[in-house]
C-alpha positions as a LaTeX table, in Angstrom:
\begin{tabular}{lrrr}
\hline
Residue & $x$ (\AA) & $y$ (\AA) & $z$ (\AA) \\
\hline
Asp1 & $-3.95$ & 7.23 & 27.92 \\
Ala2 & $-5.68$ & 7.47 & 30.65 \\
Ile3 & $-8.25$ & 4.82 & 28.95 \\
Leu4 & $-4.93$ & 2.97 & 27.56 \\
Ala5 & $-3.60$ & 2.79 & 30.96 \\
Gln6 & $-6.14$ & 0.43 & 32.48 \\
Asp7 & $-7.49$ & $-1.08$ & 29.50 \\
Pro8 & $-5.13$ & $-1.50$ & 26.21 \\
Thr9 & $-7.99$ & $-3.23$ & 23.94 \\
Ala10 & $-10.38$ & 0.25 & 24.34 \\
Arg11 & $-11.73$ & 1.29 & 21.48 \\
Val12 & $-11.14$ & 5.14 & 21.32 \\
Ala13 & $-12.46$ & 7.82 & 18.89 \\
Ala14 & $-12.47$ & 11.06 & 20.95 \\
Glu15 & $-12.93$ & 14.23 & 19.71 \\
Thr16 & $-12.54$ & 17.24 & 21.31 \\
Leu17 & $-13.59$ & 21.23 & 20.47 \\
Cys18 & $-12.93$ & 24.39 & 22.17 \\
Asn19 & $-14.42$ & 27.76 & 22.05 \\
Thr20 & $-14.43$ & 30.64 & 24.62 \\
Gly21 & $-14.99$ & 28.74 & 27.84 \\
Leu22 & $-16.05$ & 25.82 & 26.83 \\
Val23 & $-15.21$ & 22.19 & 25.54 \\
Val24 & $-16.98$ & 19.73 & 24.03 \\
Leu25 & $-15.69$ & 16.02 & 24.24 \\
Ala26 & $-17.40$ & 13.71 & 21.85 \\
Gly27 & $-17.41$ & 10.84 & 19.85 \\
Glu28 & $-16.55$ & 6.59 & 20.28 \\
Ile29 & $-15.24$ & 5.31 & 23.32 \\
Thr30 & $-15.87$ & 1.48 & 24.19 \\
Thr31 & $-13.78$ & 0.46 & 26.82 \\
His32 & $-14.03$ & $-0.96$ & 30.69 \\
Ala33 & $-11.49$ & 2.09 & 32.02 \\
Asn34 & $-12.99$ & 4.23 & 34.80 \\
Val35 & $-12.07$ & 7.05 & 33.83 \\
Asp36 & $-13.17$ & 11.14 & 34.92 \\
Tyr37 & $-13.02$ & 12.53 & 31.61 \\
Ile38 & $-14.42$ & 16.22 & 32.87 \\
Gln39 & $-11.08$ & 15.96 & 35.14 \\
Val40 & $-9.04$ & 14.98 & 32.07 \\
Ala41 & $-10.04$ & 17.68 & 30.04 \\
Arg42 & $-9.71$ & 19.97 & 32.83 \\
Glu43 & $-5.48$ & 18.92 & 34.00 \\
Thr44 & $-4.70$ & 19.34 & 30.04 \\
Ile45 & $-6.21$ & 22.63 & 29.73 \\
Lys46 & $-4.07$ & 23.67 & 33.04 \\
Arg47 & $-0.88$ & 22.30 & 31.88 \\
Ile48 & $-1.35$ & 24.15 & 28.40 \\
Gly49 & $-1.20$ & 26.98 & 30.38 \\
Tyr50 & $-4.96$ & 28.38 & 30.35 \\
Asp51 & $-4.93$ & 29.12 & 34.26 \\
Asn52 & $-6.73$ & 32.78 & 33.67 \\
Thr53 & $-10.23$ & 33.92 & 32.67 \\
Asp54 & $-8.39$ & 36.82 & 30.70 \\
Tyr55 & $-6.54$ & 33.89 & 27.96 \\
Gly56 & $-9.99$ & 33.05 & 26.89 \\
Ile57 & $-10.57$ & 30.03 & 28.71 \\
Asp58 & $-9.68$ & 28.56 & 32.53 \\
Tyr59 & $-9.30$ & 25.28 & 33.45 \\
Arg60 & $-10.85$ & 25.97 & 36.82 \\
Gly61 & $-14.20$ & 27.29 & 35.24 \\
Cys62 & $-14.64$ & 26.48 & 31.86 \\
Ala63 & $-17.86$ & 24.15 & 30.70 \\
Val64 & $-17.10$ & 20.75 & 29.59 \\
Met65 & $-19.56$ & 18.74 & 27.69 \\
Val66 & $-19.05$ & 14.88 & 27.61 \\
Cys67 & $-20.99$ & 13.56 & 24.53 \\
Tyr68 & $-19.43$ & 9.64 & 24.21 \\
Asp69 & $-21.21$ & 6.65 & 22.18 \\
Lys70 & $-19.63$ & 3.01 & 22.25 \\
Gln71 & $-17.94$ & 2.30 & 19.01 \\
Ser72 & $-20.51$ & 0.78 & 16.26 \\
Pro73 & $-20.77$ & $-3.15$ & 16.41 \\
Asp74 & $-20.72$ & $-2.54$ & 12.41 \\
Ile75 & $-17.21$ & $-1.47$ & 12.29 \\
Ala76 & $-16.16$ & $-3.32$ & 15.63 \\
Gln77 & $-16.78$ & $-6.53$ & 13.70 \\
Gly78 & $-14.73$ & $-5.92$ & 11.04 \\
Val79 & $-11.91$ & $-5.05$ & 13.60 \\
Asp80 & $-11.84$ & $-7.73$ & 16.40 \\
Glu81 & $-10.06$ & $-10.75$ & 15.23 \\
Gly82 & $-12.45$ & $-13.42$ & 14.60 \\
Ala83 & $-15.61$ & $-11.67$ & 14.14 \\
Gly84 & $-15.35$ & $-10.05$ & 10.14 \\
Ile85 & $-14.13$ & $-11.65$ & 6.71 \\
Asp86 & $-11.11$ & $-11.79$ & 7.54 \\
Leu87 & $-9.93$ & $-14.01$ & 10.28 \\
Asp88 & $-7.31$ & $-10.93$ & 11.10 \\
Gln89 & $-7.41$ & $-8.39$ & 13.06 \\
Gly90 & $-8.92$ & $-5.99$ & 10.07 \\
Ala91 & $-8.10$ & $-2.31$ & 9.83 \\
Gly92 & $-10.57$ & 0.37 & 11.25 \\
Asp93 & $-11.22$ & 2.18 & 8.26 \\
Gln94 & $-10.57$ & 2.36 & 4.53 \\
Gly95 & $-7.63$ & 4.98 & 3.47 \\
Leu96 & $-4.81$ & 5.84 & 2.44 \\
Met97 & $-1.76$ & 6.73 & 4.87 \\
Phe98 & 1.88 & 8.43 & 4.18 \\
Gly99 & 5.12 & 8.26 & 5.51 \\
Tyr100 & 8.09 & 10.26 & 4.89 \\
Ala101 & 11.81 & 10.96 & 5.53 \\
Cys102 & 14.66 & 12.69 & 4.19 \\
Asp103 & 18.24 & 13.52 & 4.86 \\
Glu104 & 17.78 & 17.67 & 5.14 \\
Thr105 & 18.08 & 17.08 & 9.72 \\
Ala106 & 19.52 & 14.25 & 11.39 \\
Glu107 & 16.46 & 13.45 & 12.97 \\
Leu108 & 15.50 & 12.46 & 9.14 \\
Met109 & 12.76 & 15.39 & 8.73 \\
Pro110 & 12.00 & 18.34 & 6.09 \\
Ala111 & 13.79 & 21.01 & 7.81 \\
Ala112 & 11.25 & 23.67 & 7.81 \\
Ile113 & 8.66 & 21.24 & 9.80 \\
His114 & 11.82 & 20.39 & 11.92 \\
Tyr115 & 12.53 & 23.77 & 12.62 \\
Ala116 & 8.84 & 25.50 & 12.86 \\
His117 & 8.24 & 23.21 & 15.79 \\
Arg118 & 11.43 & 24.05 & 17.34 \\
Leu119 & 10.29 & 27.27 & 17.48 \\
Val120 & 6.99 & 26.55 & 19.77 \\
Glu121 & 8.78 & 24.03 & 21.78 \\
Arg122 & 11.33 & 26.83 & 22.77 \\
Gln123 & 8.39 & 29.52 & 23.44 \\
Ser124 & 6.86 & 27.23 & 25.37 \\
Gln125 & 9.47 & 26.82 & 27.58 \\
Met126 & 10.76 & 30.13 & 27.53 \\
Arg127 & 6.94 & 31.25 & 28.83 \\
Lys128 & 6.80 & 28.29 & 31.48 \\
Asp129 & 10.43 & 29.06 & 33.14 \\
Gly130 & 9.20 & 32.81 & 33.56 \\
Arg131 & 12.39 & 33.98 & 31.01 \\
Leu132 & 9.62 & 35.69 & 28.98 \\
Pro133 & 6.77 & 35.94 & 31.54 \\
Trp134 & 4.66 & 37.97 & 29.60 \\
Leu135 & 4.19 & 35.42 & 26.52 \\
Arg136 & 0.89 & 33.50 & 26.88 \\
Pro137 & $-0.13$ & 30.23 & 25.79 \\
Asp138 & $-0.91$ & 30.18 & 22.19 \\
Ala139 & 1.59 & 30.30 & 19.43 \\
Lys140 & 2.15 & 29.15 & 15.54 \\
Ser141 & 5.48 & 29.31 & 13.28 \\
Gln142 & 6.11 & 29.21 & 9.86 \\
Val143 & 9.37 & 28.05 & 8.36 \\
Thr144 & 10.37 & 28.91 & 4.37 \\
Met145 & 13.65 & 27.67 & 3.12 \\
Arg146 & 15.65 & 28.30 & 0.13 \\
Tyr147 & 16.99 & 25.39 & $-2.06$ \\
Val148 & 20.17 & 25.12 & $-3.86$ \\
Asp149 & 20.44 & 21.60 & $-6.49$ \\
Gly150 & 17.99 & 20.14 & $-4.11$ \\
Lys151 & 19.12 & 20.71 & $-0.78$ \\
Pro152 & 18.28 & 23.43 & 1.97 \\
His153 & 20.93 & 26.40 & 1.24 \\
Ser154 & 19.44 & 28.71 & 3.46 \\
Ile155 & 16.11 & 30.01 & 5.52 \\
Asp156 & 14.37 & 32.92 & 3.80 \\
Thr157 & 11.70 & 33.69 & 6.21 \\
Val158 & 10.34 & 32.98 & 9.90 \\
Val159 & 7.18 & 33.47 & 10.58 \\
Leu160 & 6.26 & 33.38 & 14.63 \\
Ser161 & 3.15 & 34.42 & 16.26 \\
Thr162 & 2.83 & 34.16 & 19.86 \\
Gln163 & 0.38 & 35.54 & 21.91 \\
His164 & 1.44 & 37.82 & 24.32 \\
Asp165 & 0.09 & 40.30 & 27.58 \\
Pro166 & $-1.36$ & 43.40 & 26.74 \\
Ser167 & 1.10 & 45.44 & 28.19 \\
Met168 & 3.73 & 44.25 & 25.59 \\
Ser169 & 1.18 & 46.12 & 23.23 \\
Glu170 & 1.39 & 50.21 & 22.24 \\
Asn171 & $-0.97$ & 51.67 & 19.62 \\
Lys172 & $-2.19$ & 47.96 & 18.34 \\
Arg173 & 1.29 & 46.70 & 17.68 \\
Met174 & 3.71 & 44.54 & 19.48 \\
Lys175 & 6.41 & 46.86 & 21.29 \\
Pro176 & 9.77 & 46.79 & 19.02 \\
Gln177 & 11.58 & 45.60 & 22.19 \\
Ala178 & 9.32 & 42.80 & 23.04 \\
Ile179 & 9.55 & 41.62 & 19.04 \\
Glu180 & 13.82 & 42.10 & 19.46 \\
Glu181 & 13.49 & 39.86 & 22.17 \\
Val182 & 11.45 & 37.20 & 20.40 \\
Ile183 & 13.85 & 36.99 & 17.79 \\
Glu184 & 17.19 & 36.84 & 19.57 \\
Thr185 & 16.14 & 34.42 & 22.48 \\
Ile186 & 13.45 & 32.73 & 20.57 \\
Ile187 & 14.17 & 32.23 & 17.23 \\
Lys188 & 18.20 & 32.45 & 16.82 \\
Pro189 & 19.06 & 29.85 & 19.38 \\
Val190 & 17.03 & 27.68 & 17.78 \\
Leu191 & 18.07 & 27.99 & 13.68 \\
Pro192 & 21.25 & 26.86 & 12.29 \\
Lys193 & 23.44 & 29.97 & 12.30 \\
Glu194 & 24.80 & 29.21 & 8.49 \\
Trp195 & 21.63 & 28.96 & 7.55 \\
Leu196 & 20.65 & 32.82 & 8.61 \\
Gln197 & 21.63 & 34.38 & 5.84 \\
Asn198 & 19.33 & 37.75 & 4.71 \\
Thr199 & 16.85 & 36.18 & 6.61 \\
Arg200 & 13.24 & 37.86 & 7.19 \\
Tyr201 & 12.37 & 37.73 & 10.80 \\
Leu202 & 8.31 & 38.38 & 11.09 \\
Val203 & 7.08 & 38.34 & 14.83 \\
Asn204 & 2.98 & 38.41 & 15.06 \\
Pro205 & 3.07 & 40.50 & 11.60 \\
Pro206 & $-0.74$ & 41.66 & 11.75 \\
Gly207 & 0.60 & 43.77 & 14.52 \\
Gln208 & $-0.13$ & 42.53 & 18.35 \\
Phe209 & $-1.79$ & 39.13 & 19.31 \\
Val210 & $-3.12$ & 39.59 & 22.53 \\
Ile211 & $-6.33$ & 37.69 & 21.64 \\
Gly212 & $-5.72$ & 33.79 & 21.38 \\
Gly213 & $-6.15$ & 30.00 & 22.16 \\
Pro214 & $-10.06$ & 29.82 & 22.23 \\
Gln215 & $-11.35$ & 32.67 & 22.61 \\
Gly216 & $-9.38$ & 33.68 & 19.34 \\
Asp217 & $-9.89$ & 30.53 & 17.26 \\
Cys218 & $-12.49$ & 27.64 & 17.66 \\
Gly219 & $-10.22$ & 24.70 & 18.06 \\
Leu220 & $-11.29$ & 21.45 & 16.58 \\
Thr221 & $-9.86$ & 17.63 & 16.28 \\
Gly222 & $-8.31$ & 17.23 & 13.25 \\
Arg223 & $-7.78$ & 20.90 & 12.20 \\
Lys224 & $-3.96$ & 20.99 & 12.13 \\
Ile225 & $-3.17$ & 17.52 & 9.91 \\
Ile226 & 0.09 & 18.77 & 8.39 \\
Val227 & 1.81 & 20.87 & 11.58 \\
Asp228 & 1.27 & 16.98 & 12.80 \\
Thr229 & 2.86 & 15.50 & 10.14 \\
Tyr230 & 5.91 & 16.96 & 7.59 \\
Gly231 & 4.59 & 20.11 & 6.71 \\
Gly232 & 3.65 & 19.66 & 3.32 \\
Ala233 & 6.49 & 18.05 & 2.33 \\
Cys234 & 4.30 & 14.96 & 1.16 \\
Pro235 & 0.94 & 13.75 & 0.50 \\
His236 & $-1.77$ & 13.73 & 3.36 \\
Gly237 & $-4.56$ & 10.85 & 3.47 \\
Gly238 & $-6.56$ & 13.09 & 5.22 \\
Gly239 & $-7.20$ & 11.18 & 8.59 \\
Ala240 & $-6.11$ & 13.25 & 11.78 \\
Phe241 & $-4.13$ & 10.91 & 14.25 \\
Ser242 & $-5.22$ & 12.63 & 17.97 \\
Gly243 & $-7.72$ & 10.94 & 19.81 \\
Lys244 & $-7.42$ & 7.62 & 18.35 \\
Asp245 & $-6.42$ & 4.09 & 19.60 \\
Pro246 & $-4.07$ & 2.32 & 17.28 \\
Ser247 & $-6.96$ & $-0.10$ & 15.81 \\
Lys248 & $-7.54$ & 2.74 & 13.86 \\
Val249 & $-5.07$ & 2.73 & 10.76 \\
Asp250 & $-5.38$ & 6.81 & 10.30 \\
Arg251 & $-2.82$ & 6.84 & 13.42 \\
Ser252 & $-1.08$ & 3.22 & 13.28 \\
Ala253 & $-0.45$ & 3.28 & 9.58 \\
Ala254 & 1.17 & 6.30 & 9.32 \\
Tyr255 & 3.13 & 5.87 & 12.06 \\
Ala256 & 4.33 & 2.91 & 10.67 \\
Ala257 & 4.93 & 4.18 & 7.05 \\
Arg258 & 7.35 & 6.88 & 9.20 \\
Tyr259 & 9.16 & 4.23 & 10.60 \\
Val260 & 9.58 & 2.09 & 7.43 \\
Ala261 & 10.58 & 5.96 & 5.24 \\
Lys262 & 12.74 & 6.88 & 8.21 \\
Asn263 & 14.84 & 3.16 & 8.01 \\
Val264 & 15.00 & 2.74 & 4.29 \\
Val265 & 16.63 & 6.45 & 4.57 \\
Ala266 & 18.97 & 5.39 & 7.35 \\
Ala267 & 20.21 & 2.56 & 5.31 \\
Gly268 & 20.87 & 4.62 & 2.78 \\
Leu269 & 18.85 & 3.41 & 0.16 \\
Ala270 & 17.85 & 6.68 & $-0.71$ \\
Lys271 & 18.22 & 10.13 & 0.18 \\
Gln272 & 14.11 & 10.65 & 0.13 \\
Cys273 & 11.24 & 8.23 & 0.94 \\
Gln274 & 7.65 & 8.42 & 1.11 \\
Val275 & 5.86 & 5.55 & 1.53 \\
Gln276 & 2.22 & 5.00 & 1.04 \\
Val277 & $-0.28$ & 2.15 & 2.08 \\
Ala278 & $-3.74$ & 1.61 & 1.53 \\
Tyr279 & $-6.02$ & $-0.18$ & 3.68 \\
Ala280 & $-9.66$ & $-1.41$ & 3.11 \\
Ile281 & $-11.63$ & $-1.46$ & 6.09 \\
Gly282 & $-12.12$ & $-5.04$ & 7.99 \\
Val283 & $-9.26$ & $-6.14$ & 5.85 \\
Ala284 & $-5.83$ & $-7.03$ & 7.41 \\
Lys285 & $-3.56$ & $-6.78$ & 4.70 \\
Pro286 & $-3.04$ & $-3.31$ & 2.92 \\
Met287 & $-4.78$ & $-3.52$ & $-0.33$ \\
Asn288 & $-1.28$ & $-1.34$ & $-1.52$ \\
Ile289 & 2.15 & $-0.56$ & $-0.57$ \\
Thr290 & 3.78 & 2.36 & $-3.00$ \\
Val291 & 7.25 & 3.35 & $-2.56$ \\
Tyr292 & 8.55 & 7.22 & $-4.61$ \\
Thr293 & 12.35 & 8.35 & $-4.00$ \\
Glu294 & 12.24 & 10.88 & $-6.42$ \\
Gly295 & 15.21 & 9.43 & $-8.00$ \\
Thr296 & 17.39 & 9.24 & $-5.13$ \\
Gly297 & 17.19 & 5.70 & $-4.78$ \\
Ile298 & 20.32 & 3.48 & $-5.20$ \\
Ile299 & 17.87 & 0.47 & $-6.60$ \\
Pro300 & 13.86 & 1.04 & $-7.93$ \\
Asp301 & 11.81 & 2.13 & $-5.85$ \\
Ala302 & 9.50 & $-1.28$ & $-6.77$ \\
Asp303 & 12.39 & $-3.16$ & $-5.48$ \\
Ile304 & 12.30 & $-1.00$ & $-2.44$ \\
Ala305 & 8.35 & $-1.67$ & $-2.05$ \\
Lys306 & 9.40 & $-5.38$ & $-1.97$ \\
Leu307 & 12.01 & $-5.04$ & 0.74 \\
Val308 & 9.28 & $-3.46$ & 2.75 \\
Glu309 & 7.47 & $-6.24$ & 2.69 \\
Ala310 & 9.11 & $-8.62$ & 3.49 \\
His311 & 10.91 & $-6.69$ & 6.27 \\
Phe312 & 7.86 & $-5.08$ & 7.88 \\
Asp313 & 4.34 & $-6.53$ & 9.15 \\
Leu314 & 1.51 & $-3.51$ & 8.11 \\
Arg315 & $-0.89$ & $-5.54$ & 9.02 \\
Pro316 & $-3.27$ & $-3.89$ & 12.03 \\
Arg317 & $-2.05$ & $-6.05$ & 14.37 \\
Gly318 & 1.40 & $-6.23$ & 13.21 \\
Ile319 & 1.96 & $-2.68$ & 13.21 \\
Val320 & 0.46 & $-2.44$ & 17.03 \\
Lys321 & 2.90 & $-5.45$ & 17.70 \\
Met322 & 6.05 & $-3.89$ & 16.06 \\
Leu323 & 5.63 & $-0.83$ & 17.68 \\
Asp324 & 4.48 & $-1.81$ & 21.00 \\
Leu325 & 1.25 & 0.89 & 20.17 \\
Leu326 & $-1.26$ & $-0.69$ & 23.27 \\
Lys327 & 0.24 & 2.10 & 25.91 \\
Pro328 & 0.00 & 5.45 & 26.84 \\
Ile329 & 2.25 & 7.21 & 25.04 \\
Tyr330 & 0.24 & 9.31 & 22.94 \\
Gln331 & $-0.27$ & 12.99 & 25.73 \\
Lys332 & 2.84 & 14.03 & 23.83 \\
Thr333 & 2.72 & 13.59 & 20.29 \\
Ala334 & $-0.39$ & 16.30 & 20.89 \\
Ala335 & 2.10 & 19.44 & 20.44 \\
Tyr336 & 5.53 & 20.04 & 18.39 \\
Gly337 & 5.08 & 16.85 & 16.00 \\
His338 & 4.39 & 13.17 & 15.73 \\
Phe339 & 7.63 & 12.68 & 13.97 \\
Gly340 & 11.17 & 13.66 & 13.92 \\
Arg341 & 11.56 & 13.39 & 17.45 \\
Glu342 & 13.87 & 11.10 & 19.83 \\
Glu343 & 11.41 & 10.53 & 22.80 \\
Pro344 & 11.58 & 7.17 & 24.02 \\
Glu345 & 7.81 & 6.22 & 24.06 \\
Phe346 & 8.41 & 7.49 & 19.67 \\
Thr347 & 9.00 & 3.86 & 18.76 \\
Trp348 & 8.46 & 4.53 & 15.19 \\
Glu349 & 11.30 & 6.91 & 15.37 \\
Arg350 & 13.35 & 3.63 & 15.81 \\
Thr351 & 16.14 & 2.45 & 12.80 \\
Asp352 & 16.21 & $-0.55$ & 14.01 \\
Lys353 & 15.75 & $-1.76$ & 10.52 \\
Ala354 & 18.01 & 0.08 & 8.45 \\
Ala355 & 20.92 & $-2.86$ & 8.79 \\
Ala356 & 18.56 & $-5.74$ & 7.55 \\
Leu357 & 17.17 & $-3.43$ & 4.93 \\
Lys358 & 20.89 & $-2.75$ & 3.72 \\
Ala359 & 22.16 & $-6.26$ & 3.75 \\
Ala360 & 18.98 & $-7.70$ & 1.94 \\
Val361 & 20.52 & $-5.02$ & $-0.97$ \\
Gly362 & 24.10 & $-6.07$ & $-0.78$ \\
Lys363 & 25.25 & $-2.46$ & $-1.64$ \\
\hline
\end{tabular}
């Protein structure tokens, strides 16, 4: 974001590794922007909440190594308009990208991942506003649903692991009153009451969670791609999103595929929709566009795929223009999921093509 704010045409592939007291920034960046990378790293660590050495990393004293090269000219040739064999802007890499939507929630996301994100979002809010001051920054969640006739029926299990102050432990186990506070003030307010039927709540099931963040687990860009997407409800092409400018189809085409899938479901053409798009490096037009509705479509999947080709420009340049991606809009995506959030910057969550798709089908 700091680079795109100054140079919208920059090429950025920024990887990050965090360990106890150490941050490594590496990758390939080609830009004329003047950015203090070390300061950006420190401000980000501070914003997350790591402002004390007891947490395993402190934004003030941690070491930050910067190891950025420029983008390979061989790759740039395939992406720059008019430079490669394809005169249009080519894809920044080969690969498969997937998008998904379903009618399980108002946001057209799978229920399990949607509520898992809302849980950690609330954990963060409760920590930052001081309602549960003994919480620490690290947390993760998992929601297991029960389905009846293919529809969400109730929640079987909620797992919420939340880092906490040592004062909340007794005999290396989180105190029962602290666990109860987490259940009553974080978990239950987030989840639909009608789905809480014989639900198990597992809060820090190993016992306690005092050591967390980079000290407890080395962090690396791209290690949580299923959390970033649909929680396993559909395949993943393997390419992470974060740290990449929109010329990288790993990111932009996955956003576009979500946009397509969401509009298909919003148009009533299917109850669930998976979109797969394949690219070759340096080539603008997708190699293939495939739609799967798992038998929920009102017309054949192949016909929906034809509608997609007619109504969505899935060439890299077309995606950037369609979703207005050359802006510093990506910071919010780094936590709580890239999809299913009604943020004004998240243009891939719009359903502005639904009416045209519905009209084209005529049903």
